[in-house]
PDB file of N, CA, C and O in Angstrom:
ATOM      1  N   UNK A   1       5.923  -5.891  -5.170  1.00  0.00           N
ATOM      2  CA  UNK A   1       5.597  -7.282  -4.948  1.00  0.00           C
ATOM      3  C   UNK A   1       4.088  -7.421  -4.836  1.00  0.00           C
ATOM      4  O   UNK A   1       3.409  -6.566  -4.268  1.00  0.00           O
ATOM      5  N   UNK A   2       3.588  -8.490  -5.376  1.00  0.00           N
ATOM      6  CA  UNK A   2       2.148  -8.757  -5.344  1.00  0.00           C
ATOM      7  C   UNK A   2       1.887  -9.989  -4.479  1.00  0.00           C
ATOM      8  O   UNK A   2       2.502 -11.040  -4.656  1.00  0.00           O
ATOM      9  N   UNK A   3       0.958  -9.824  -3.541  1.00  0.00           N
ATOM     10  CA  UNK A   3       0.569 -10.925  -2.667  1.00  0.00           C
ATOM     11  C   UNK A   3      -0.929 -11.149  -2.809  1.00  0.00           C
ATOM     12  O   UNK A   3      -1.697 -10.188  -2.766  1.00  0.00           O
ATOM     13  N   UNK A   4      -1.362 -12.394  -2.979  1.00  0.00           N
ATOM     14  CA  UNK A   4      -2.795 -12.658  -3.049  1.00  0.00           C
ATOM     15  C   UNK A   4      -3.445 -12.393  -1.693  1.00  0.00           C
ATOM     16  O   UNK A   4      -2.814 -12.546  -0.648  1.00  0.00           O
ATOM     17  N   UNK A   5      -4.698 -11.999  -1.728  1.00  0.00           N
ATOM     18  CA  UNK A   5      -5.442 -11.777  -0.489  1.00  0.00           C
ATOM     19  C   UNK A   5      -5.809 -13.123   0.097  1.00  0.00           C
ATOM     20  O   UNK A   5      -6.599 -13.868  -0.482  1.00  0.00           O
ATOM     21  N   UNK A   6      -5.241 -13.429   1.229  1.00  0.00           N
ATOM     22  CA  UNK A   6      -5.567 -14.655   1.958  1.00  0.00           C
ATOM     23  C   UNK A   6      -5.939 -14.267   3.382  1.00  0.00           C
ATOM     24  O   UNK A   6      -5.660 -13.154   3.827  1.00  0.00           O
ATOM     25  N   UNK A   7      -6.563 -15.183   4.080  1.00  0.00           N
ATOM     26  CA  UNK A   7      -6.929 -14.914   5.467  1.00  0.00           C
ATOM     27  C   UNK A   7      -5.685 -14.614   6.300  1.00  0.00           C
ATOM     28  O   UNK A   7      -5.724 -13.769   7.195  1.00  0.00           O
ATOM     29  N   UNK A   8      -4.598 -15.294   6.012  1.00  0.00           N
ATOM     30  CA  UNK A   8      -3.362 -15.064   6.767  1.00  0.00           C
ATOM     31  C   UNK A   8      -2.811 -13.658   6.530  1.00  0.00           C
ATOM     32  O   UNK A   8      -2.445 -12.971   7.484  1.00  0.00           O
ATOM     33  N   UNK A   9      -2.749 -13.224   5.271  1.00  0.00           N
ATOM     34  CA  UNK A   9      -2.231 -11.891   4.955  1.00  0.00           C
ATOM     35  C   UNK A   9      -3.100 -10.815   5.605  1.00  0.00           C
ATOM     36  O   UNK A   9      -2.584  -9.878   6.214  1.00  0.00           O
ATOM     37  N   UNK A  10      -4.408 -10.952   5.473  1.00  0.00           N
ATOM     38  CA  UNK A  10      -5.326  -9.965   6.058  1.00  0.00           C
ATOM     39  C   UNK A  10      -5.211  -9.981   7.584  1.00  0.00           C
ATOM     40  O   UNK A  10      -5.172  -8.920   8.207  1.00  0.00           O
ATOM     41  N   UNK A  11      -5.158 -11.152   8.185  1.00  0.00           N
ATOM     42  CA  UNK A  11      -5.042 -11.260   9.637  1.00  0.00           C
ATOM     43  C   UNK A  11      -3.771 -10.627  10.167  1.00  0.00           C
ATOM     44  O   UNK A  11      -3.804  -9.913  11.168  1.00  0.00           O
ATOM     45  N   UNK A  12      -2.645 -10.882   9.502  1.00  0.00           N
ATOM     46  CA  UNK A  12      -1.379 -10.305   9.949  1.00  0.00           C
ATOM     47  C   UNK A  12      -1.334  -8.797   9.694  1.00  0.00           C
ATOM     48  O   UNK A  12      -0.767  -8.054  10.496  1.00  0.00           O
ATOM     49  N   UNK A  13      -1.920  -8.341   8.597  1.00  0.00           N
ATOM     50  CA  UNK A  13      -1.966  -6.903   8.323  1.00  0.00           C
ATOM     51  C   UNK A  13      -2.747  -6.182   9.418  1.00  0.00           C
ATOM     52  O   UNK A  13      -2.354  -5.103   9.861  1.00  0.00           O
ATOM     53  N   UNK A  14      -3.845  -6.779   9.849  1.00  0.00           N
ATOM     54  CA  UNK A  14      -4.633  -6.177  10.937  1.00  0.00           C
ATOM     55  C   UNK A  14      -3.906  -6.272  12.276  1.00  0.00           C
ATOM     56  O   UNK A  14      -3.839  -5.297  13.025  1.00  0.00           O
ATOM     57  N   UNK A  15      -3.370  -7.436  12.567  1.00  0.00           N
ATOM     58  CA  UNK A  15      -2.704  -7.667  13.845  1.00  0.00           C
ATOM     59  C   UNK A  15      -1.530  -6.713  14.059  1.00  0.00           C
ATOM     60  O   UNK A  15      -1.342  -6.188  15.157  1.00  0.00           O
ATOM     61  N   UNK A  16      -0.747  -6.495  13.010  1.00  0.00           N
ATOM     62  CA  UNK A  16       0.444  -5.667  13.137  1.00  0.00           C
ATOM     63  C   UNK A  16       0.253  -4.245  12.604  1.00  0.00           C
ATOM     64  O   UNK A  16       1.210  -3.476  12.510  1.00  0.00           O
ATOM     65  N   UNK A  17      -1.009  -3.897  12.252  1.00  0.00           N
ATOM     66  CA  UNK A  17      -1.325  -2.565  11.727  1.00  0.00           C
ATOM     67  C   UNK A  17      -0.371  -2.202  10.579  1.00  0.00           C
ATOM     68  O   UNK A  17       0.262  -1.147  10.583  1.00  0.00           O
ATOM     69  N   UNK A  18      -0.291  -3.097   9.615  1.00  0.00           N
ATOM     70  CA  UNK A  18       0.627  -2.949   8.490  1.00  0.00           C
ATOM     71  C   UNK A  18       0.376  -1.661   7.716  1.00  0.00           C
ATOM     72  O   UNK A  18      -0.742  -1.408   7.266  1.00  0.00           O
ATOM     73  N   UNK A  19       1.401  -0.863   7.564  1.00  0.00           N
ATOM     74  CA  UNK A  19       1.343   0.367   6.773  1.00  0.00           C
ATOM     75  C   UNK A  19       2.020   0.093   5.444  1.00  0.00           C
ATOM     76  O   UNK A  19       3.214  -0.202   5.403  1.00  0.00           O
ATOM     77  N   UNK A  20       1.260   0.190   4.346  1.00  0.00           N
ATOM     78  CA  UNK A  20       1.854  -0.108   3.044  1.00  0.00           C
ATOM     79  C   UNK A  20       1.259   0.692   1.902  1.00  0.00           C
ATOM     80  O   UNK A  20       1.669   0.522   0.754  1.00  0.00           O
ATOM     81  N   UNK A  21       0.312   1.549   2.188  1.00  0.00           N
ATOM     82  CA  UNK A  21      -0.310   2.319   1.111  1.00  0.00           C
ATOM     83  C   UNK A  21       0.461   3.606   0.834  1.00  0.00           C
ATOM     84  O   UNK A  21       1.229   4.079   1.671  1.00  0.00           O
ATOM     85  N   UNK A  22       0.245   4.152  -0.334  1.00  0.00           N
ATOM     86  CA  UNK A  22       0.931   5.395  -0.722  1.00  0.00           C
ATOM     87  C   UNK A  22       0.692   6.512   0.287  1.00  0.00           C
ATOM     88  O   UNK A  22       1.595   7.291   0.594  1.00  0.00           O
ATOM     89  N   UNK A  23      -0.507   6.580   0.788  1.00  0.00           N
ATOM     90  CA  UNK A  23      -0.844   7.659   1.719  1.00  0.00           C
ATOM     91  C   UNK A  23       0.010   7.628   2.986  1.00  0.00           C
ATOM     92  O   UNK A  23       0.119   8.642   3.675  1.00  0.00           O
ATOM     93  N   UNK A  24       0.608   6.501   3.300  1.00  0.00           N
ATOM     94  CA  UNK A  24       1.462   6.374   4.493  1.00  0.00           C
ATOM     95  C   UNK A  24       2.954   6.467   4.156  1.00  0.00           C
ATOM     96  O   UNK A  24       3.798   6.348   5.044  1.00  0.00           O
ATOM     97  N   UNK A  25       3.275   6.676   2.892  1.00  0.00           N
ATOM     98  CA  UNK A  25       4.659   6.673   2.413  1.00  0.00           C
ATOM     99  C   UNK A  25       5.241   8.089   2.366  1.00  0.00           C
ATOM    100  O   UNK A  25       4.545   9.053   2.047  1.00  0.00           O
ATOM    101  N   UNK A  26       6.514   8.186   2.687  1.00  0.00           N
ATOM    102  CA  UNK A  26       7.219   9.471   2.666  1.00  0.00           C
ATOM    103  C   UNK A  26       7.343  10.031   1.253  1.00  0.00           C
ATOM    104  O   UNK A  26       7.564  11.231   1.089  1.00  0.00           O
ATOM    105  N   UNK A  27       7.207   9.190   0.234  1.00  0.00           N
ATOM    106  CA  UNK A  27       7.348   9.638  -1.158  1.00  0.00           C
ATOM    107  C   UNK A  27       6.020  10.072  -1.778  1.00  0.00           C
ATOM    108  O   UNK A  27       5.978  10.453  -2.947  1.00  0.00           O
ATOM    109  N   UNK A  28       4.955  10.017  -1.012  1.00  0.00           N
ATOM    110  CA  UNK A  28       3.636  10.390  -1.532  1.00  0.00           C
ATOM    111  C   UNK A  28       3.453  11.898  -1.491  1.00  0.00           C
ATOM    112  O   UNK A  28       3.760  12.543  -0.489  1.00  0.00           O
ATOM    113  N   UNK A  29       2.950  12.454  -2.585  1.00  0.00           N
ATOM    114  CA  UNK A  29       2.682  13.888  -2.674  1.00  0.00           C
ATOM    115  C   UNK A  29       1.163  14.100  -2.604  1.00  0.00           C
ATOM    116  O   UNK A  29       0.477  13.958  -3.615  1.00  0.00           O
ATOM    117  N   UNK A  30       0.631  14.439  -1.418  1.00  0.00           N
ATOM    118  CA  UNK A  30      -0.820  14.552  -1.263  1.00  0.00           C
ATOM    119  C   UNK A  30      -1.513  15.518  -2.229  1.00  0.00           C
ATOM    120  O   UNK A  30      -2.572  15.172  -2.752  1.00  0.00           O
ATOM    121  N   UNK A  31      -0.968  16.711  -2.492  1.00  0.00           N
ATOM    122  CA  UNK A  31      -1.687  17.611  -3.404  1.00  0.00           C
ATOM    123  C   UNK A  31      -1.928  17.019  -4.798  1.00  0.00           C
ATOM    124  O   UNK A  31      -2.987  17.232  -5.387  1.00  0.00           O
ATOM    125  N   UNK A  32      -0.963  16.291  -5.313  1.00  0.00           N
ATOM    126  CA  UNK A  32      -1.110  15.733  -6.661  1.00  0.00           C
ATOM    127  C   UNK A  32      -1.645  14.307  -6.640  1.00  0.00           C
ATOM    128  O   UNK A  32      -2.187  13.833  -7.639  1.00  0.00           O
ATOM    129  N   UNK A  33      -1.494  13.609  -5.492  1.00  0.00           N
ATOM    130  CA  UNK A  33      -1.902  12.216  -5.406  1.00  0.00           C
ATOM    131  C   UNK A  33      -0.914  11.281  -6.072  1.00  0.00           C
ATOM    132  O   UNK A  33      -1.211  10.106  -6.290  1.00  0.00           O
ATOM    133  N   UNK A  34       0.257  11.798  -6.396  1.00  0.00           N
ATOM    134  CA  UNK A  34       1.261  11.011  -7.115  1.00  0.00           C
ATOM    135  C   UNK A  34       2.438  10.638  -6.234  1.00  0.00           C
ATOM    136  O   UNK A  34       2.627  11.180  -5.145  1.00  0.00           O
ATOM    137  N   UNK A  35       3.217   9.703  -6.733  1.00  0.00           N
ATOM    138  CA  UNK A  35       4.458   9.301  -6.087  1.00  0.00           C
ATOM    139  C   UNK A  35       5.533  10.310  -6.473  1.00  0.00           C
ATOM    140  O   UNK A  35       5.723  10.593  -7.655  1.00  0.00           O
ATOM    141  N   UNK A  36       6.233  10.849  -5.489  1.00  0.00           N
ATOM    142  CA  UNK A  36       7.289  11.824  -5.756  1.00  0.00           C
ATOM    143  C   UNK A  36       8.447  11.207  -6.532  1.00  0.00           C
ATOM    144  O   UNK A  36       9.224  11.925  -7.161  1.00  0.00           O
ATOM    145  N   UNK A  37       8.568   9.877  -6.495  1.00  0.00           N
ATOM    146  CA  UNK A  37       9.625   9.186  -7.237  1.00  0.00           C
ATOM    147  C   UNK A  37       9.197   8.855  -8.662  1.00  0.00           C
ATOM    148  O   UNK A  37       9.988   8.333  -9.448  1.00  0.00           O
ATOM    149  N   UNK A  38       7.956   9.157  -8.990  1.00  0.00           N
ATOM    150  CA  UNK A  38       7.465   8.945 -10.346  1.00  0.00           C
ATOM    151  C   UNK A  38       6.880   7.577 -10.632  1.00  0.00           C
ATOM    152  O   UNK A  38       6.538   7.281 -11.777  1.00  0.00           O
ATOM    153  N   UNK A  39       6.756   6.736  -9.613  1.00  0.00           N
ATOM    154  CA  UNK A  39       6.200   5.410  -9.834  1.00  0.00           C
ATOM    155  C   UNK A  39       4.683   5.477 -10.007  1.00  0.00           C
ATOM    156  O   UNK A  39       4.025   6.313  -9.387  1.00  0.00           O
ATOM    157  N   UNK A  40       4.125   4.602 -10.845  1.00  0.00           N
ATOM    158  CA  UNK A  40       2.663   4.532 -10.930  1.00  0.00           C
ATOM    159  C   UNK A  40       2.138   4.023  -9.586  1.00  0.00           C
ATOM    160  O   UNK A  40       2.711   3.099  -9.010  1.00  0.00           O
ATOM    161  N   UNK A  41       1.065   4.614  -9.088  1.00  0.00           N
ATOM    162  CA  UNK A  41       0.628   4.244  -7.741  1.00  0.00           C
ATOM    163  C   UNK A  41      -0.847   3.874  -7.622  1.00  0.00           C
ATOM    164  O   UNK A  41      -1.369   3.821  -6.509  1.00  0.00           O
ATOM    165  N   UNK A  42      -1.518   3.621  -8.709  1.00  0.00           N
ATOM    166  CA  UNK A  42      -2.943   3.302  -8.646  1.00  0.00           C
ATOM    167  C   UNK A  42      -3.225   2.080  -7.768  1.00  0.00           C
ATOM    168  O   UNK A  42      -4.208   2.068  -7.028  1.00  0.00           O
ATOM    169  N   UNK A  43      -2.384   1.065  -7.841  1.00  0.00           N
ATOM    170  CA  UNK A  43      -2.625  -0.160  -7.068  1.00  0.00           C
ATOM    171  C   UNK A  43      -2.203  -0.038  -5.608  1.00  0.00           C
ATOM    172  O   UNK A  43      -2.487  -0.927  -4.805  1.00  0.00           O
ATOM    173  N   UNK A  44      -1.536   1.042  -5.263  1.00  0.00           N
ATOM    174  CA  UNK A  44      -1.032   1.222  -3.901  1.00  0.00           C
ATOM    175  C   UNK A  44      -1.841   2.226  -3.098  1.00  0.00           C
ATOM    176  O   UNK A  44      -1.590   2.404  -1.906  1.00  0.00           O
ATOM    177  N   UNK A  45      -2.797   2.880  -3.719  1.00  0.00           N
ATOM    178  CA  UNK A  45      -3.547   3.951  -3.078  1.00  0.00           C
ATOM    179  C   UNK A  45      -4.739   3.428  -2.296  1.00  0.00           C
ATOM    180  O   UNK A  45      -5.437   2.521  -2.751  1.00  0.00           O
ATOM    181  N   UNK A  46      -4.974   3.996  -1.125  1.00  0.00           N
ATOM    182  CA  UNK A  46      -6.201   3.785  -0.345  1.00  0.00           C
ATOM    183  C   UNK A  46      -6.696   2.340  -0.368  1.00  0.00           C
ATOM    184  O   UNK A  46      -7.847   2.069  -0.710  1.00  0.00           O
ATOM    185  N   UNK A  47      -5.826   1.438  -0.007  1.00  0.00           N
ATOM    186  CA  UNK A  47      -6.149   0.013  -0.058  1.00  0.00           C
ATOM    187  C   UNK A  47      -6.938  -0.391   1.181  1.00  0.00           C
ATOM    188  O   UNK A  47      -6.499  -0.161   2.308  1.00  0.00           O
ATOM    189  N   UNK A  48      -8.104  -0.992   0.968  1.00  0.00           N
ATOM    190  CA  UNK A  48      -8.907  -1.524   2.061  1.00  0.00           C
ATOM    191  C   UNK A  48      -8.740  -3.043   2.054  1.00  0.00           C
ATOM    192  O   UNK A  48      -8.911  -3.682   1.016  1.00  0.00           O
ATOM    193  N   UNK A  49      -8.416  -3.604   3.175  1.00  0.00           N
ATOM    194  CA  UNK A  49      -8.089  -5.026   3.254  1.00  0.00           C
ATOM    195  C   UNK A  49      -9.182  -5.943   2.728  1.00  0.00           C
ATOM    196  O   UNK A  49      -8.887  -7.016   2.203  1.00  0.00           O
ATOM    197  N   UNK A  50     -10.431  -5.540   2.859  1.00  0.00           N
ATOM    198  CA  UNK A  50     -11.535  -6.413   2.454  1.00  0.00           C
ATOM    199  C   UNK A  50     -11.973  -6.217   1.012  1.00  0.00           C
ATOM    200  O   UNK A  50     -12.865  -6.923   0.542  1.00  0.00           O
ATOM    201  N   UNK A  51     -11.366  -5.272   0.299  1.00  0.00           N
ATOM    202  CA  UNK A  51     -11.839  -4.952  -1.045  1.00  0.00           C
ATOM    203  C   UNK A  51     -10.916  -5.389  -2.174  1.00  0.00           C
ATOM    204  O   UNK A  51     -11.273  -5.229  -3.341  1.00  0.00           O
ATOM    205  N   UNK A  52      -9.775  -5.919  -1.878  1.00  0.00           N
ATOM    206  CA  UNK A  52      -8.809  -6.285  -2.914  1.00  0.00           C
ATOM    207  C   UNK A  52      -8.627  -7.792  -2.999  1.00  0.00           C
ATOM    208  O   UNK A  52      -8.725  -8.500  -1.996  1.00  0.00           O
ATOM    209  N   UNK A  53      -8.360  -8.275  -4.212  1.00  0.00           N
ATOM    210  CA  UNK A  53      -8.033  -9.690  -4.385  1.00  0.00           C
ATOM    211  C   UNK A  53      -6.550  -9.931  -4.165  1.00  0.00           C
ATOM    212  O   UNK A  53      -6.124 -11.040  -3.845  1.00  0.00           O
ATOM    213  N   UNK A  54      -5.768  -8.864  -4.344  1.00  0.00           N
ATOM    214  CA  UNK A  54      -4.319  -8.961  -4.138  1.00  0.00           C
ATOM    215  C   UNK A  54      -3.821  -7.620  -3.621  1.00  0.00           C
ATOM    216  O   UNK A  54      -4.443  -6.581  -3.843  1.00  0.00           O
ATOM    217  N   UNK A  55      -2.698  -7.661  -2.933  1.00  0.00           N
ATOM    218  CA  UNK A  55      -2.065  -6.452  -2.422  1.00  0.00           C
ATOM    219  C   UNK A  55      -0.746  -6.255  -3.150  1.00  0.00           C
ATOM    220  O   UNK A  55       0.013  -7.202  -3.357  1.00  0.00           O
ATOM    221  N   UNK A  56      -0.484  -5.019  -3.531  1.00  0.00           N
ATOM    222  CA  UNK A  56       0.763  -4.699  -4.228  1.00  0.00           C
ATOM    223  C   UNK A  56       1.587  -3.816  -3.307  1.00  0.00           C
ATOM    224  O   UNK A  56       1.143  -2.751  -2.878  1.00  0.00           O
ATOM    225  N   UNK A  57       2.789  -4.276  -3.014  1.00  0.00           N
ATOM    226  CA  UNK A  57       3.682  -3.549  -2.134  1.00  0.00           C
ATOM    227  C   UNK A  57       4.778  -2.884  -2.958  1.00  0.00           C
ATOM    228  O   UNK A  57       5.412  -3.530  -3.792  1.00  0.00           O
ATOM    229  N   UNK A  58       4.996  -1.621  -2.728  1.00  0.00           N
ATOM    230  CA  UNK A  58       5.989  -0.861  -3.479  1.00  0.00           C
ATOM    231  C   UNK A  58       7.392  -1.116  -2.908  1.00  0.00           C
ATOM    232  O   UNK A  58       7.582  -1.144  -1.692  1.00  0.00           O
ATOM    233  N   UNK A  59       8.350  -1.298  -3.789  1.00  0.00           N
ATOM    234  CA  UNK A  59       9.713  -1.572  -3.345  1.00  0.00           C
ATOM    235  C   UNK A  59      10.376  -0.338  -2.738  1.00  0.00           C
ATOM    236  O   UNK A  59      11.391  -0.452  -2.052  1.00  0.00           O
ATOM    237  N   UNK A  60       9.804   0.837  -2.989  1.00  0.00           N
ATOM    238  CA  UNK A  60      10.425   2.059  -2.468  1.00  0.00           C
ATOM    239  C   UNK A  60       9.657   2.655  -1.298  1.00  0.00           C
ATOM    240  O   UNK A  60       9.939   3.784  -0.896  1.00  0.00           O
ATOM    241  N   UNK A  61       8.687   1.920  -0.735  1.00  0.00           N
ATOM    242  CA  UNK A  61       7.896   2.414   0.385  1.00  0.00           C
ATOM    243  C   UNK A  61       8.812   2.788   1.553  1.00  0.00           C
ATOM    244  O   UNK A  61       9.696   2.031   1.953  1.00  0.00           O
ATOM    245  N   UNK A  62       8.563   3.976   2.074  1.00  0.00           N
ATOM    246  CA  UNK A  62       9.300   4.445   3.246  1.00  0.00           C
ATOM    247  C   UNK A  62       8.292   5.092   4.178  1.00  0.00           C
ATOM    248  O   UNK A  62       7.652   6.081   3.820  1.00  0.00           O
ATOM    249  N   UNK A  63       8.152   4.541   5.363  1.00  0.00           N
ATOM    250  CA  UNK A  63       7.148   5.015   6.317  1.00  0.00           C
ATOM    251  C   UNK A  63       7.387   6.472   6.667  1.00  0.00           C
ATOM    252  O   UNK A  63       8.489   6.868   7.049  1.00  0.00           O
ATOM    253  N   UNK A  64       6.352   7.245   6.529  1.00  0.00           N
ATOM    254  CA  UNK A  64       6.443   8.687   6.826  1.00  0.00           C
ATOM    255  C   UNK A  64       6.358   8.932   8.308  1.00  0.00           C
ATOM    256  O   UNK A  64       6.417  10.080   8.749  1.00  0.00           O
TER     257      UNK A  64
END
């Protein structure tokens, strides 16, 4: 899912310490930097709230 960067999205992500990047997902393989499920993950990696125009949330994200 893709969400535009708005003040509300950024505020709630900070307030609730939203975990949504590949690095926080149980399916992330750190040595390769890839998704263990084979999904492309460029838009989900190392996301900084102030640097993106939109946030992409993976449908298979599972908190590690």
